[in-house]
N, C-alpha and C positions, 0 to 999 in steps of 0.2 A: 399600526405595527407591520411591516411587510415581511413576508416569508423570505428565508434566504435560499437562494438557488444551490441547493445541495444536490450535486449530479456526478453520475460517473465520469464526466469530463472533469469536474473540478477536483475530484479525488485523484485521477491521473495527473492532473496539473500541479498539484501539491507534492505529490510523489516524484515528480520530474528531478528534483535536486538529490534525491535519494539514490546513493550509488552503491554498486557491488564493490566492496572494499578491495577484492582482488583484481577486479577487471578494471576498475576506476571509470566505469560508465553508468549511466542512469539505468535503474531498473526499468524504467518505462520504455527507454530506447532499446532495451535489451528483451523486451516483450516478456518480463519475468512477474508483471502484475497483469492479472486476467480475472474474468468475471466478476468485475465490480459491480455490487448491488446495493441499493440503499432502501431501507425500510424504516421511515420515519427518521429519527436520529442515529439509527443502527447502520454502520457501513460494514460490509463484508467483502472480501475480494480474496482471490488465490495467489500465493507467492510461490512462483515456480523456480525451485533452485536447480542448480546444474548437478548436485549430488546430494543424496540424503545424508552424507557425512560432512557437509559444509561446515567446516569449524567456526564461521562467523555467522551462523544462521540466526542465532539468537541477537545479535548485534543488529543485523538487517531487520528482523522482525520489530525490536524495539524502535528502530529509526523509523520505520513505516508507520507503527502506531503513533509514535510522537508527532510525525508530521499531519498524519490526517486528524489528529484530536485538535490541531490549529484551526481547521476549518469551523466556521460558525454552524451552529446546529447538531454538530456530531455529539452524540451521547455515549456511543460504544463503537469498538472497533474489533471485529472478527477477521482473524486471518486463517486462511486454510492453507497448508503447506503441502506442496507437490514437488516432485523432481522429474527431470527428464533421464 
């Protein structure tokens, strides 16, 4: 059985289709996904929001978690929230 290549690049690639609902642009392209780290099957990254009061932040978080969990080998996803 071969190990799956779970990498920060793979995480960013799976998150590329996830869009900011207001800006209608990829979170990856907007540089809103940062500090991707992987420890075994645990994936962690920072989601940088444009405002702490972002009304759709929970939808964005859920979309990110759902996307990352589709990667083979992912056991857990932790998101840290930040804003500019």
